[in-house]
N, C-alpha and C positions, 0 to 999 in steps of 0.2 A: 633466614636459614634455620631450620628446625633444630632442636637440640641435640639430633642424633649425630651433628658435626662437632660434638664434644670432643672427638678425637678425629684427626684426620685418617680417614678410611684406609688410605695407602700405608700408613706408617704406624698405626697403633700397634705396640707390641702386645705380648700375651698378657701381662699384668694389667695393662690398660683396657683390653678386650674384656677381661674378667671383672674389672671395675664397671665397665658399661653393662656387662651382663647383670651384676647385681644391683645397680642403680636403675637400670632402664628396662631390662627384659624381664627379670623374675617377678617385679611388681605385676607387669601385665599377666603373666601366667598365673600368678596367685589369685590376683582379683579378677581376671575373667576366663580362667580356664580350669582351674583345679577342682572346681566344684563338681565337674563332670569328668575330668581327665586327670585324675591322680589316683594314687594308692587309697587315699582316704575318701574317694568318691563312694557314696551309697550304692550308685548303679553306674558302672563305667560305661560311657557312652562310645558307640562305634568301635569298641575294643582298643581305643587309643588312650595311652597315658602320656601326659607331656611333663612329667615331674623328674625326668631324667634325660640325659642325652641319649642313652642307649634305647630308652622307650621311645623317643621321638624318631630316632633313625628307625627302629623296629616297626614303628607305624601301628596301625589298626586294621579294621576291615577293608579300608581303601587303599592300603599300602603305606609306605614311608611318608611321614608328615612333612619331611623337607628333603630336598637334593642339595647336598653341601655346596656352598658357592654359587647356587643358582636360585635366587629368590624367585624369579618369575615362574620357574617350573615346580615350586615347592606347593605342595597342597596347603600347608599351614598358611602361607602368603596369600594364595587364591581365595581361602576361606575368609581371612580377616579382610580382604579387599572386596568381598561379596561377589567373586567372579565364579566361584564354585558353590559349595556350601556357604551358608551365611552364619559366620561365626564370630563372635559370640551372637546367639540369635536375638537376645533381647535389645541390642544396640550396636550399631557399628563403631569400631575403635575410632578414637580421633587420629587425624591424619599424622600427627607426630609419633604416635605409638606404632602404627603401621609402618612408617619410615624407620623406625628403630629395629623393628622385627626383620625388616628387609636387610638392613645393614648387618644384623647379628648372623643371618643366614649366609650373607655374602662372605662374611668372615670365617664362615665354617662351623657356626654355632658354638663358639667356645663355652664350656661349662666346667666349674671347679672340680678338679680331679678328685678331692676328698670331700664330697658333699654329703655328709652323714647325719647332719642335724635334720630335724623336722621342719621343713621350711614353712609349715603351717603354724607353728608354735610361736607366740609372742614373745616368750622369754625361754631360751634354750639353755642359758647358763654359761659360764666361762670358768676356767681354771686361771683365776686371776693372778696368782703367784707365778704360774709358769709364762703367763702371756706378758707380765710385767718385766720379764728379763729382757724382752726385745730391746735393742739398742736406742731407739728413738725416745723411749720412755724414761731413760737413765738421766740423772741430773747432769747438767753441763758443769764441767770441771775444768779448770785450766791444766793441761797436761804439760810436762815438762819436754820441751824440744829435744830430740835426740841427739847424742853426740855422733858426729860424723867424721869422715877422713879430712885430714888436713888439705887434701888437694881438691875437696868440694868446694865450689864457688858459692859462698854464703853471703847475703846482704841482709837477711832478717830471718826469723824463725820459720817462715814459710819454707825457705830453702833447706833448712835442716830436715824438716818433715818429708819433703819430696826426695831430696837426696839419700836419705835413709831408705826410702822404699825403693828407689832406684838400686842401691847397692844391694838390698836383699834378693833383687830380681837379675842381679849380675848385669845391670845396666850402667851406663855412664851419663852423666848431666851434658846435654848439647852445649856447644859454645854459645856465647852471647850473640844476639842478632846484629846485624849491620846498623849503624845509626840511622841511615835513611829508612830502613825497614821499620825501626823501632819508633821513629817519629811518626811515620804514616800509620802504624798499628795504634799509636796513642790518639791521634786525631781521629781515627774511625771510631774506636772504641768508645771514647768520651764524647764525641761530637757527631757522629754518623757521617761525616765528611771528611775527605782526604785534605791534607794541607795545600795550600797554594804553592806554587813553584818558589815564591820568594819567602813564604813561611818555612818550607822544608829546606831551603838553603840557609836560612837565618838559625834555625834551631840546630841543624846538623853541625854548623860552624861552631856555634856556642857549646854544645856538648863535646865536640871532638877537639875544639881548639883551646880548652883551658886545661892544661895538665893537672892531673891530681884532682880535678873538681869535675869530672864527667858526671858522677851520680848527682852531685849538688845541681848541676845545671838542668840534668833531666827532671829532678824533682820540681824545679822552678817551671820548667815547662808544664808539667802535670798541674801545678797550682794555677797557672795562667788558664789553661784549658777548662778547669773546674769553674773559673769565674766567668767564663763565656755563656751567654744565654742558649746557645745551641746544646750545652750540655744538658739542661732541664728538658729540652725537646727530645733529646735522643733517648735518656733514660726514662723519661715519662712514658715513651711508646712501649719499653719493656713492661713497665707496670700496668698500663693500660690493656695489654694483652690478657695479663692475668685477670683484670677486672672485668673482662669481656665488654669492654667500651664500645659503644656504637650510638650514632646520631639517631637511630631509629630503632623500633622494636626489632625488625630484621627478618620477619618471616610472616606467613599469611595470618596466623592468629593474633599476632601483635605488630601490626604495622603502623603504630603511631609514630609520629615524629616527636623528637625531643628538642624543641627550639632552644632550651637552655643547656643543652647537654655540653656544649663547649666551655661552660663554666667550671665543670668538674675537670674536663681536659686541662684547662688552663691553670686550675688549682693545683693539679698534680705537677704541671711543669713548674710553677712557682715553688712547689714545696721542694723539689729537687734542687732547683737553683739555690733556694735559701738554706738548703742543708737542714730541712726540719727534721729534728730528731725521730727516729723510726717508730719509737713507741708512741710519739705524739701524732706522727702520720697515721698508724694503726688506729688509735683512739679516735681521732677525728673522723675517720671513714666508717667507724662503726656507730660512733655516737656523738659526733660533732656538734649536733643541735643542743646539746647540753654543755657545750664549751662557750663558743660564741657564734656571731653571724658569719664570719668567714669560715670558721671551722665546720658549720653546717653544711657548706658546699661539698665538703669531703663525702657526705653521706649519699652523694650522687653515685658512689661505689655500688649501693644497693638499688638505688631509685632508678637507675638506668638499665636495669636488668629486665628480662622479658616479663610481660604480666599477661598470664594465660586468661582466655576468655572461653566462656561455654560455647559449644557448638550448637546445643538445642535449647538451652535454658531450663532444662529439667534438673531436679534436684542432683541426679548422679553427675551430669555434666558440670554444674556448677561446683560441686565439691571436687571433682577431678581437677578443674582450672585452678582452683584455689590451692589445692595439693601441689601441683606442678609449680605454681608460682612461690609458694613457701620453699619448695624443695630446692628451686635455683638459688634461693637466697642462702640456704643451709649449705648447699654444696659449693658455692662460690666462696663463702666465708671460710669454710673449713679447709678447702685446698689452698687459697690464697695465703692466709695467715698461719695455717697451723700444718699444712701439708698431709691433710687427712682426708679420708673419703667417708665422711659422717653420711652422706645422702645414701650410702649401702645400707643403712640400717632403718630405712623408711618403713619397710613393710615386715621386716624381721630382725633380729639380733644380726650384727655384721658377722659375716661368715668367717671373717680372718682376724680382724682386729676387735680388741676388747670394747666395742661400743654397741652396748644394748639399744633396743628400740627405744626404751625410755629415755635415754641420753638424747637421741635424734629429735623427739618431741620436747624435751628440755630446751633445746636451742630453737626448734621450730616456732615453741611458744613465744619467744622473744620476739621473732618477726612477725608473729601473728598480731602482735600488739603494736606494730608499727604501720603507718600508712604514707603513701607518696604525697607530696605537696609541693605547690611553688611557692618558695620562702623568698620574701622581699628582703633585699640586702641592704636595707637601712633600718633604723630603729623606728620605734613605735611613734615617736613624736614627729619625725620627718613625714611618715606616712600620714599622719592626722593632718598636719600642715597642708600637704599636698592635696588630699581629698577636699579640704575646706576651700582651698583656692579653686579647685576645679569646680566647685559647687558655685563659687561666685561667677565664674566665666559662663557656666552653663545658664545661670539666672540672667547675666547680662545679655547672653546670645538670645534667650527667649524674648527678651524686652525689645530688642532690636528687630526679631522677626515680627513681633506684634506690631510694632509701630509702622512697619513697612507694608502691612496689610492695609489695604483700602477696600472697603466693602464693594462687592461686586456690582450693587446696584447704584454705586456712586461713581459714575463716569467722569472722573475730574482729576486734575492735577493735585499733589499734595499741596496744602498750604504753607506758607512761610513758616508758620509756627511748628507745623509737623515736621518740615524738614530740618529746622534747627533741632527738634528733639531727637530725630534719627541721627543727625550728626553728632550730637552730644553723647548719645547713648553708644554710637559705634566708636567714638574716641575712647570712652570708659572701657568698652570690650577690648579694643586695641591694646590699652593700657595694661589690662589684667593679663592679657596674653604675653605680652612683652615682659612681664615681671614674674610669669609663671616659671617655677623649677621644672626642670625635665623630669620626665616619668623615671620613677626609680627602677632598678633592675631586679631580676628574679633568679634563682636557682632552683633546680629540679631536685628535691631533697626528700628525706623521710622525718617523720616526726613520732612522738608516742601518741598512741590513740586508745590505749587501755592498759590494764596491768594484771591480766588474767592467766593463770596457768592454762595448758592446753592438755586435752585427753588424748591419750594414744589412739590413733587411728588403726583399728585392727586390719592387718593385712594392707595398710596404707589407704583404706576406705574411710574418709572422714563421716561417712553415714553410719559406721559401725564402730562406736567408741568404747574403749576400755577405761582403765584406771587413769587418774590424773598424773602428769609428768611435771613436777615442780620446775620452774625455770631455774637453771643452774649450770654450771660448767661440766665438762666431761669427767667421769669418775676416774679414769685411767690417769688422768693429770692431777687431780685434786683429792682423790680418795673417796671413800663412801660417805663420810659425813660433812661433805662440802657444802658451802653457804648457799641458802636460796636467795634469788634475786627478787627483791621487792620493790625497788625504785622504778616507777614508771613502767616502760616495757621491759625493763632489765638490760637494755643495751650498754648503758654506762658501766654497770657491774660487768658485763660480758667483757667490754673493753679493758678493764682493769685486770681481769683474769687472764686475757690474751697476753698481756705484756708484763705480768707479774714475773718476779724473779724465779718463782717456783715452777714456771712453765718451761719445760726443756724444749720446746719446739719452736717457738716464735724468732729467736735469734738464729737458730740453726737454718730455718727455712730461708731467711732472707739472704744470709751470707752465702748460702748454696746458690740462689738465684743470681746474686751479683757474680760470683766465681763463674757460673756457667755463661753469663752474658760477655765476660772477658775471655774466657778460653774455648767458648764453644761447646763444652762438655762440662757438667755439673760433677761435683763430689758425690751427690747422690743422684743418679742419672734417672730418677723419677721425681723431678722437683716438687710435684704436687701431691705426691704419695710417699710419706714416710713410714707408713705402716708395714704390715707383714707382707703384703704383696708387692711393695715396693722394693727397689734395690737398696742394698746395703751401701754405706760409704765406702768409696774407694780408698779414702785416707781418713778415718774417723777420728783420730788424734789432731788432725790438721783442721777438720770441720769444727771440733770443739774449740781449738785455740782461736780460730776466726770468730766464733760466736762470742767468746769471752772477751776478746778485743773489741768487738763491736759495741757491746754492752759498756764495757769500761770507758769508751770513747765518749759516752754520752748518746749512744745509738747513732752516730755520725756515718752516713753513707759516704761522704767524701773522704772522711778518714780512711774508711775501709779500702776505697780505691787507691789512695796513697800507699796503703800497706801493701796492697796486692801488686800494684804497678811497680814499685821500689825494690820488688824481689828480684833475684837473679832468675827465678823460674818465669817471670813475665818477660 
């Protein structure tokens, strides 16, 4: 499936549609249309401008460029499909770009309401002080749980935050769920399967049948469920959705099979079951090859993403394919771990968040120095011994094959000596095969392949380069004088920056995802966008309290489950 399915077309909300426009549509317009169809064109072609929604709807000499909601009837879509005019005339757009334009028109051609910046400029500038006031950039601090009415049902601070908000809105806490419902809810939440009739009866009896120890029995049930292997399978699925996991490339330009993809999947399952600290979980997926062999499997997070290929083999197509591959890694990285849409800064400064184009290429440069590889899951000595033994087997097989050959001009039976030699050589070959160690396993990973900074691609075009963007983290998080990454590709330093205590996003983003998968709705209802276009948290103090608890527990996801599920709110 093409990358246009980044959001479900039926359910994408306004902010998601605008993100889609910034990361997928505007780059197409800037790179392929604005030279002839924008305010800055030296000669406006066909009287048509494509640099604002109003201009697109107004159209040019041939009428409106689009019919809102009807891509097949839109002149713009007919032109890029080469069904009417052939636009752009130099070369037809790639299938993914055409599909993205069709989706955009079907959505009604969403366009930012206050788009006053020059979309052609590589650096438009920000009011950093003003933008830094956004809630998501603020340091995470432990809030004091509010004082609530004595009548409120309170089991832990989560309930204080929730009860306080309910009271402010003149709402009352609902009563506790029936025990059978609570047991079923817990099984399905943690394991993805309902309890058997026997399990339902046993836990219901245990929770209800011990006066004064209902909460203790319920906690024991949670602990028991967290130790079952199905827990890792259930919660790994949530994360694999975030990681856009697939066993294949998934669409026409990248239909490669990933025969070792399951190793990353199983690695994630094991990480949840073992309650791997989340900071280590993040580090291993960004730079596990710098940790150890098992941790390297975690880099399948990037290695299993789409790898775009050139349609025609010309320099422009090759550059476009490379750009799309890097963009997928930047986008997946920033959404999954930071809840940010850094990919919207690929062709121009981010229109809403303080993420300049230079920051985009600072991150892209890290992945530009990383390459996919098949990593042996054993150390070098075992590999060496395996290949040496295989060499002996090949030599023995060659000897047997040679002895079994009788020259064609010799029409005779093998002599007794020849038969003895063949038998001896075959026995040696059989012995070597019997003592051979099994072929060692591999995982699809990434590794460092350079340590060079990347130049900014002007308007997202890698054939038109600007100034160098040093590899480093985002300015909005670490400030203007942030450290440059010099170790290999820079991924290990990037991982440290992501899990640093000075980063206000990582813990907030993950606790928000955990909360969402328990309650069906997140505290921040745009879980992969904590930026200005995203929604503000419904309970900001609760979000921060959970984030602090999460970090203080040693980044333990299982501890977070216990905290949430042992609340009266749950």
